[in-house]
mmCIF entry with sequence, helices, sheets and N, C-alpha, C, O atoms, coordinates in Angstrom:
data_MODEL
# 
_entry.id   MODEL 
# 
_entity.id                         1 
_entity.type                       polymer 
_entity.pdbx_number_of_molecules   1 
# 
_entity_poly.entity_id                      1 
_entity_poly.type                           'polypeptide(L)' 
_entity_poly.nstd_linkage                   no 
_entity_poly.nstd_monomer                   no 
_entity_poly.pdbx_seq_one_letter_code       MGTHLTKRRAVDLCRVATCLCRPVI 
_entity_poly.pdbx_seq_one_letter_code_can   MGTHLTKRRAVDLCRVATCLCRPVI 
_entity_poly.pdbx_strand_id                 A 
# 
loop_
_entity_poly_seq.entity_id 
_entity_poly_seq.num 
_entity_poly_seq.mon_id 
_entity_poly_seq.hetero 
1 1  MET n 
1 2  GLY n 
1 3  THR n 
1 4  HIS n 
1 5  LEU n 
1 6  THR n 
1 7  LYS n 
1 8  ARG n 
1 9  ARG n 
1 10 ALA n 
1 11 VAL n 
1 12 ASP n 
1 13 LEU n 
1 14 CYS n 
1 15 ARG n 
1 16 VAL n 
1 17 ALA n 
1 18 THR n 
1 19 CYS n 
1 20 LEU n 
1 21 CYS n 
1 22 ARG n 
1 23 PRO n 
1 24 VAL n 
1 25 ILE n 
# 
_struct_asym.id          A 
_struct_asym.entity_id   1 
# 
_struct_conf.conf_type_id            HELX_P 
_struct_conf.id                      HELX_P1 
_struct_conf.pdbx_PDB_helix_id       AA1 
_struct_conf.beg_label_comp_id       GLY 
_struct_conf.beg_label_asym_id       A 
_struct_conf.beg_label_seq_id        2 
_struct_conf.pdbx_beg_PDB_ins_code   ? 
_struct_conf.end_label_comp_id       VAL 
_struct_conf.end_label_asym_id       A 
_struct_conf.end_label_seq_id        24 
_struct_conf.pdbx_end_PDB_ins_code   ? 
_struct_conf.beg_auth_comp_id        GLY 
_struct_conf.beg_auth_asym_id        A 
_struct_conf.beg_auth_seq_id         2 
_struct_conf.end_auth_comp_id        VAL 
_struct_conf.end_auth_asym_id        A 
_struct_conf.end_auth_seq_id         24 
_struct_conf.pdbx_PDB_helix_class    1 
_struct_conf.details                 ? 
_struct_conf.pdbx_PDB_helix_length   23 
# 
_struct_conf_type.id          HELX_P 
_struct_conf_type.criteria    ? 
_struct_conf_type.reference   ? 
# 
loop_
_atom_site.group_PDB 
_atom_site.id 
_atom_site.type_symbol 
_atom_site.label_atom_id 
_atom_site.label_alt_id 
_atom_site.label_comp_id 
_atom_site.label_asym_id 
_atom_site.label_entity_id 
_atom_site.label_seq_id 
_atom_site.pdbx_PDB_ins_code 
_atom_site.Cartn_x 
_atom_site.Cartn_y 
_atom_site.Cartn_z 
_atom_site.occupancy 
_atom_site.B_iso_or_equiv 
_atom_site.pdbx_formal_charge 
_atom_site.auth_seq_id 
_atom_site.auth_comp_id 
_atom_site.auth_asym_id 
_atom_site.auth_atom_id 
_atom_site.pdbx_PDB_model_num 
ATOM 1   N N  . MET A 1 1  ? 30.602 100.440 -15.489 1.00 0.00 ? 1  MET A N  1 
ATOM 2   C CA . MET A 1 1  ? 30.877 101.407 -14.407 1.00 0.00 ? 1  MET A CA 1 
ATOM 3   C C  . MET A 1 1  ? 32.087 100.939 -13.585 1.00 0.00 ? 1  MET A C  1 
ATOM 4   O O  . MET A 1 1  ? 32.995 101.720 -13.298 1.00 0.00 ? 1  MET A O  1 
ATOM 5   N N  . GLY A 1 2  ? 32.081 99.675  -13.220 1.00 0.00 ? 2  GLY A N  1 
ATOM 6   C CA . GLY A 1 2  ? 33.177 99.149  -12.396 1.00 0.00 ? 2  GLY A CA 1 
ATOM 7   C C  . GLY A 1 2  ? 34.523 99.261  -13.110 1.00 0.00 ? 2  GLY A C  1 
ATOM 8   O O  . GLY A 1 2  ? 35.551 99.552  -12.499 1.00 0.00 ? 2  GLY A O  1 
ATOM 9   N N  . THR A 1 3  ? 34.484 99.021  -14.429 1.00 0.00 ? 3  THR A N  1 
ATOM 10  C CA . THR A 1 3  ? 35.741 99.079  -15.181 1.00 0.00 ? 3  THR A CA 1 
ATOM 11  C C  . THR A 1 3  ? 36.322 100.484 -15.137 1.00 0.00 ? 3  THR A C  1 
ATOM 12  O O  . THR A 1 3  ? 37.532 100.655 -14.994 1.00 0.00 ? 3  THR A O  1 
ATOM 13  N N  . HIS A 1 4  ? 35.462 101.488 -15.260 1.00 0.00 ? 4  HIS A N  1 
ATOM 14  C CA . HIS A 1 4  ? 35.953 102.878 -15.265 1.00 0.00 ? 4  HIS A CA 1 
ATOM 15  C C  . HIS A 1 4  ? 36.634 103.200 -13.938 1.00 0.00 ? 4  HIS A C  1 
ATOM 16  O O  . HIS A 1 4  ? 37.704 103.808 -13.906 1.00 0.00 ? 4  HIS A O  1 
ATOM 17  N N  . LEU A 1 5  ? 35.995 102.784 -12.845 1.00 0.00 ? 5  LEU A N  1 
ATOM 18  C CA . LEU A 1 5  ? 36.571 103.063 -11.520 1.00 0.00 ? 5  LEU A CA 1 
ATOM 19  C C  . LEU A 1 5  ? 37.892 102.328 -11.356 1.00 0.00 ? 5  LEU A C  1 
ATOM 20  O O  . LEU A 1 5  ? 38.861 102.877 -10.832 1.00 0.00 ? 5  LEU A O  1 
ATOM 21  N N  . THR A 1 6  ? 37.921 101.081 -11.808 1.00 0.00 ? 6  THR A N  1 
ATOM 22  C CA . THR A 1 6  ? 39.148 100.288 -11.662 1.00 0.00 ? 6  THR A CA 1 
ATOM 23  C C  . THR A 1 6  ? 40.280 100.916 -12.466 1.00 0.00 ? 6  THR A C  1 
ATOM 24  O O  . THR A 1 6  ? 41.419 100.991 -12.005 1.00 0.00 ? 6  THR A O  1 
ATOM 25  N N  . LYS A 1 7  ? 39.946 101.369 -13.678 1.00 0.00 ? 7  LYS A N  1 
ATOM 26  C CA . LYS A 1 7  ? 40.981 101.969 -14.533 1.00 0.00 ? 7  LYS A CA 1 
ATOM 27  C C  . LYS A 1 7  ? 41.523 103.231 -13.863 1.00 0.00 ? 7  LYS A C  1 
ATOM 28  O O  . LYS A 1 7  ? 42.731 103.469 -13.853 1.00 0.00 ? 7  LYS A O  1 
ATOM 29  N N  . ARG A 1 8  ? 40.633 104.020 -13.314 1.00 0.00 ? 8  ARG A N  1 
ATOM 30  C CA . ARG A 1 8  ? 41.075 105.266 -12.676 1.00 0.00 ? 8  ARG A CA 1 
ATOM 31  C C  . ARG A 1 8  ? 41.951 104.945 -11.469 1.00 0.00 ? 8  ARG A C  1 
ATOM 32  O O  . ARG A 1 8  ? 42.967 105.600 -11.236 1.00 0.00 ? 8  ARG A O  1 
ATOM 33  N N  . ARG A 1 9  ? 41.552 103.941 -10.714 1.00 0.00 ? 9  ARG A N  1 
ATOM 34  C CA . ARG A 1 9  ? 42.323 103.562 -9.520  1.00 0.00 ? 9  ARG A CA 1 
ATOM 35  C C  . ARG A 1 9  ? 43.688 103.017 -9.944  1.00 0.00 ? 9  ARG A C  1 
ATOM 36  O O  . ARG A 1 9  ? 44.701 103.295 -9.303  1.00 0.00 ? 9  ARG A O  1 
ATOM 37  N N  . ALA A 1 10 ? 43.705 102.249 -11.015 1.00 0.00 ? 10 ALA A N  1 
ATOM 38  C CA . ALA A 1 10 ? 44.967 101.665 -11.501 1.00 0.00 ? 10 ALA A CA 1 
ATOM 39  C C  . ALA A 1 10 ? 45.937 102.780 -11.883 1.00 0.00 ? 10 ALA A C  1 
ATOM 40  O O  . ALA A 1 10 ? 47.132 102.702 -11.597 1.00 0.00 ? 10 ALA A O  1 
ATOM 41  N N  . VAL A 1 11 ? 45.410 103.821 -12.532 1.00 0.00 ? 11 VAL A N  1 
ATOM 42  C CA . VAL A 1 11 ? 46.275 104.945 -12.936 1.00 0.00 ? 11 VAL A CA 1 
ATOM 43  C C  . VAL A 1 11 ? 46.831 105.620 -11.692 1.00 0.00 ? 11 VAL A C  1 
ATOM 44  O O  . VAL A 1 11 ? 48.008 105.978 -11.646 1.00 0.00 ? 11 VAL A O  1 
ATOM 45  N N  . ASP A 1 12 ? 45.979 105.793 -10.679 1.00 0.00 ? 12 ASP A N  1 
ATOM 46  C CA . ASP A 1 12 ? 46.441 106.435 -9.433  1.00 0.00 ? 12 ASP A CA 1 
ATOM 47  C C  . ASP A 1 12 ? 47.543 105.599 -8.790  1.00 0.00 ? 12 ASP A C  1 
ATOM 48  O O  . ASP A 1 12 ? 48.551 106.131 -8.326  1.00 0.00 ? 12 ASP A O  1 
ATOM 49  N N  . LEU A 1 13 ? 47.335 104.273 -8.768  1.00 0.00 ? 13 LEU A N  1 
ATOM 50  C CA . LEU A 1 13 ? 48.329 103.389 -8.150  1.00 0.00 ? 13 LEU A CA 1 
ATOM 51  C C  . LEU A 1 13 ? 49.629 103.420 -8.946  1.00 0.00 ? 13 LEU A C  1 
ATOM 52  O O  . LEU A 1 13 ? 50.721 103.395 -8.378  1.00 0.00 ? 13 LEU A O  1 
ATOM 53  N N  . CYS A 1 14 ? 49.494 103.476 -10.278 1.00 0.00 ? 14 CYS A N  1 
ATOM 54  C CA . CYS A 1 14 ? 50.692 103.510 -11.131 1.00 0.00 ? 14 CYS A CA 1 
ATOM 55  C C  . CYS A 1 14 ? 51.466 104.801 -10.870 1.00 0.00 ? 14 CYS A C  1 
ATOM 56  O O  . CYS A 1 14 ? 52.695 104.804 -10.814 1.00 0.00 ? 14 CYS A O  1 
ATOM 57  N N  . ARG A 1 15 ? 50.734 105.878 -10.714 1.00 0.00 ? 15 ARG A N  1 
ATOM 58  C CA . ARG A 1 15 ? 51.385 107.174 -10.473 1.00 0.00 ? 15 ARG A CA 1 
ATOM 59  C C  . ARG A 1 15 ? 52.115 107.148 -9.135  1.00 0.00 ? 15 ARG A C  1 
ATOM 60  O O  . ARG A 1 15 ? 53.251 107.611 -9.030  1.00 0.00 ? 15 ARG A O  1 
ATOM 61  N N  . VAL A 1 16 ? 51.464 106.610 -8.127  1.00 0.00 ? 16 VAL A N  1 
ATOM 62  C CA . VAL A 1 16 ? 52.087 106.544 -6.795  1.00 0.00 ? 16 VAL A CA 1 
ATOM 63  C C  . VAL A 1 16 ? 53.320 105.643 -6.848  1.00 0.00 ? 16 VAL A C  1 
ATOM 64  O O  . VAL A 1 16 ? 54.358 105.963 -6.268  1.00 0.00 ? 16 VAL A O  1 
ATOM 65  N N  . ALA A 1 17 ? 53.196 104.518 -7.548  1.00 0.00 ? 17 ALA A N  1 
ATOM 66  C CA . ALA A 1 17 ? 54.323 103.582 -7.648  1.00 0.00 ? 17 ALA A CA 1 
ATOM 67  C C  . ALA A 1 17 ? 55.509 104.270 -8.321  1.00 0.00 ? 17 ALA A C  1 
ATOM 68  O O  . ALA A 1 17 ? 56.653 104.101 -7.899  1.00 0.00 ? 17 ALA A O  1 
ATOM 69  N N  . THR A 1 18 ? 55.232 105.043 -9.364  1.00 0.00 ? 18 THR A N  1 
ATOM 70  C CA . THR A 1 18 ? 56.310 105.751 -10.069 1.00 0.00 ? 18 THR A CA 1 
ATOM 71  C C  . THR A 1 18 ? 56.965 106.755 -9.136  1.00 0.00 ? 18 THR A C  1 
ATOM 72  O O  . THR A 1 18 ? 58.188 106.898 -9.128  1.00 0.00 ? 18 THR A O  1 
ATOM 73  N N  . CYS A 1 19 ? 56.153 107.449 -8.349  1.00 0.00 ? 19 CYS A N  1 
ATOM 74  C CA . CYS A 1 19 ? 56.690 108.458 -7.417  1.00 0.00 ? 19 CYS A CA 1 
ATOM 75  C C  . CYS A 1 19 ? 57.599 107.771 -6.391  1.00 0.00 ? 19 CYS A C  1 
ATOM 76  O O  . CYS A 1 19 ? 58.652 108.301 -6.035  1.00 0.00 ? 19 CYS A O  1 
ATOM 77  N N  . LEU A 1 20 ? 57.186 106.592 -5.920  1.00 0.00 ? 20 LEU A N  1 
ATOM 78  C CA . LEU A 1 20 ? 57.975 105.875 -4.911  1.00 0.00 ? 20 LEU A CA 1 
ATOM 79  C C  . LEU A 1 20 ? 59.217 105.259 -5.539  1.00 0.00 ? 20 LEU A C  1 
ATOM 80  O O  . LEU A 1 20 ? 60.266 105.165 -4.901  1.00 0.00 ? 20 LEU A O  1 
ATOM 81  N N  . CYS A 1 21 ? 59.090 104.838 -6.799  1.00 0.00 ? 21 CYS A N  1 
ATOM 82  C CA . CYS A 1 21 ? 60.226 104.193 -7.478  1.00 0.00 ? 21 CYS A CA 1 
ATOM 83  C C  . CYS A 1 21 ? 61.242 105.235 -7.942  1.00 0.00 ? 21 CYS A C  1 
ATOM 84  O O  . CYS A 1 21 ? 62.441 104.957 -7.975  1.00 0.00 ? 21 CYS A O  1 
ATOM 85  N N  . ARG A 1 22 ? 60.787 106.397 -8.290  1.00 0.00 ? 22 ARG A N  1 
ATOM 86  C CA . ARG A 1 22 ? 61.682 107.447 -8.805  1.00 0.00 ? 22 ARG A CA 1 
ATOM 87  C C  . ARG A 1 22 ? 62.835 107.740 -7.843  1.00 0.00 ? 22 ARG A C  1 
ATOM 88  O O  . ARG A 1 22 ? 63.991 107.658 -8.257  1.00 0.00 ? 22 ARG A O  1 
ATOM 89  N N  . PRO A 1 23 ? 62.572 108.073 -6.592  1.00 0.00 ? 23 PRO A N  1 
ATOM 90  C CA . PRO A 1 23 ? 63.657 108.381 -5.655  1.00 0.00 ? 23 PRO A CA 1 
ATOM 91  C C  . PRO A 1 23 ? 64.610 107.197 -5.444  1.00 0.00 ? 23 PRO A C  1 
ATOM 92  O O  . PRO A 1 23 ? 65.794 107.390 -5.169  1.00 0.00 ? 23 PRO A O  1 
ATOM 93  N N  . VAL A 1 24 ? 64.088 105.975 -5.575  1.00 0.00 ? 24 VAL A N  1 
ATOM 94  C CA . VAL A 1 24 ? 64.924 104.789 -5.358  1.00 0.00 ? 24 VAL A CA 1 
ATOM 95  C C  . VAL A 1 24 ? 65.976 104.685 -6.458  1.00 0.00 ? 24 VAL A C  1 
ATOM 96  O O  . VAL A 1 24 ? 67.121 104.313 -6.203  1.00 0.00 ? 24 VAL A O  1 
ATOM 97  N N  . ILE A 1 25 ? 65.573 105.017 -7.689  1.00 0.00 ? 25 ILE A N  1 
ATOM 98  C CA . ILE A 1 25 ? 66.494 104.885 -8.832  1.00 0.00 ? 25 ILE A CA 1 
ATOM 99  C C  . ILE A 1 25 ? 67.626 105.913 -8.716  1.00 0.00 ? 25 ILE A C  1 
ATOM 100 O O  . ILE A 1 25 ? 68.503 105.965 -9.578  1.00 0.00 ? 25 ILE A O  1 
# 
């Protein structure tokens, strides 16, 4: 159960990071 939540959170963080990194590039 914990792994599923962590994976989902990791994807959310990755998406946010990409959104923040995109404008910088």
